[in-house]
C-alpha positions in Angstrom: -5.5 7.3 -17.6 -7.1 10.3 -19.2 -7.3 12.4 -16.0 -5.2 12.4 -12.9 -6.7 10.3 -10.2 -7.6 11.9 -6.9 -5.5 10.6 -4.0 -6.8 11.4 -0.5 -4.7 10.9 2.7 -7.1 10.0 5.4 -7.4 8.7 9.0 -8.7 5.2 9.4 -12.1 6.6 10.4 -12.3 8.5 7.1 -10.7 5.7 5.0 -12.3 2.6 6.4 -15.4 2.5 4.2 -13.3 3.1 1.0 -10.2 1.0 1.9 -11.7 -2.1 3.5 -13.6 -3.3 0.4 -10.4 -2.9 -1.8 -8.3 -4.8 0.7 -10.8 -7.5 1.1 -11.1 -7.9 -2.7 -7.4 -7.9 -3.4 -6.0 -9.7 -0.4 -8.8 -12.0 0.8 -10.8 -12.8 -2.4 -7.9 -12.8 -4.9 -5.0 -14.0 -2.7 -6.7 -16.0 0.0 -5.6 -14.0 3.1 -8.0 -14.8 5.9 -10.5 -11.9 6.4 -10.0 -12.0 10.2 -6.3 -10.9 9.8 -6.7 -8.4 7.0 -7.7 -5.4 9.2 -5.4 -5.0 12.2 -4.5 -2.8 15.1 -2.2 -0.7 12.9 -5.0 0.7 10.9 -6.2 3.2 13.5 -2.7 4.6 13.9 -1.8 4.8 10.2 -2.3 7.4 7.5 -4.3 5.8 4.7 -4.0 6.8 1.0 -7.2 6.1 -1.1 -7.1 6.7 -4.8 -10.4 7.7 -6.4 -11.0 7.5 -10.1 -14.2 9.2 -11.2 -15.4 9.2 -7.6 -14.8 5.4 -7.2 -12.1 4.1 -4.8 -9.7 1.9 -6.8 -6.6 1.6 -4.6 -5.4 2.0 -1.1 -2.2 1.9 1.0 -1.1 3.0 4.4 1.8 4.7 6.2 2.4 3.4 9.7 3.8 5.7 12.4 7.1 3.8 12.3 7.7 4.6 8.6 6.5 1.3 7.1 4.3 1.4 4.1 1.8 -1.4 3.8 -1.5 -2.8 2.6 -0.8 -1.5 -0.9 -3.7 -2.8 -3.0 -5.0 -1.8 -6.5 -8.2 -3.3 -7.9 -7.6 -5.6 -10.9 -9.0 -3.3 -13.5 -6.7 -0.4 -12.4 -3.4 -2.3 -12.3 -0.5 -1.4 -14.7 -2.1 2.1 -15.2 0.1 4.1 -12.8 -2.3 4.2 -9.9 0.0 2.3 -7.6 3.0 4.4 -8.5 1.2 7.6 -7.8 -0.1 6.3 -4.4 3.4 5.0 -3.4 5.0 8.4 -4.3 2.4 10.2 -2.2 3.0 8.0 0.8 6.8 8.5 0.4 6.4 12.2 0.1 4.3 12.2 3.4 7.0 10.1 5.1 9.7 12.6 4.0 7.5 15.5 5.2 7.2 13.8 8.6 11.0 13.7 8.8 11.4 9.9 8.5 14.9 9.0 7.3 13.6 6.0 5.4 10.6 3.9 4.6 10.4 0.1 4.7 7.8 -2.4 3.5 7.1 -6.1 3.1 6.6 -6.7 -0.6 4.9 -9.7 -2.1 7.7 -11.3 -4.2 5.8 -10.7 -7.5 5.8 -6.9 -6.7 9.6 -6.6 -5.9 10.4 -5.1 -9.4 7.7 -2.5 -8.9 9.2 -1.3 -5.6 12.8 -1.6 -6.9 11.7 0.8 -9.7 10.8 3.3 -7.0 14.2 3.0 -5.4 13.6 0.3 -2.8 16.3 -2.3 -2.1 15.8 -5.8 -0.9 16.9 -6.8 2.6 17.4 -10.4 3.9 15.7 -13.5 2.6 12.2 -14.1 1.4 9.7 -15.2 4.0 6.1 -16.3 4.3 3.4 -13.9 5.5 -0.2 -15.0 5.4 0.9 -17.9 3.2 2.4 -15.6 0.6 6.1 -15.1 -0.2 7.3 -11.7 0.8 10.6 -9.7 0.7 11.6 -7.0 3.1 12.6 -3.8 1.3 13.8 -0.3 2.3 14.2 3.1 0.8 16.6 5.5 2.5 16.2 9.2 1.8 
């Protein structure tokens, strides 16, 4: 990346128009998650990170009120370019600022090394969520 992407932390009302298309593309179109379960009741209570590159939204993730990070999605053309790491770091920083003692997430198994590189540790066994293998992970501050 030549320039630092812009990461905005937004309410769902502010983020929906930017985050929903990214999530539908990554989770529904690429991974086969049913559209009807992609957006959920946690969206309205969560803080959403949206990464903009040149004014275009390219990634999103959310921090739930209970300290879980979820719905991390980066559009295909922006993967392996540091966008996900920057977004995850921003969500972790916000969790720390809110006084959370830890953050947890449900990682797709292929992404476990990414989260491990950011200090997360696996907990328990793999499980299926929306037909995709996942692993619970936690980062204690």
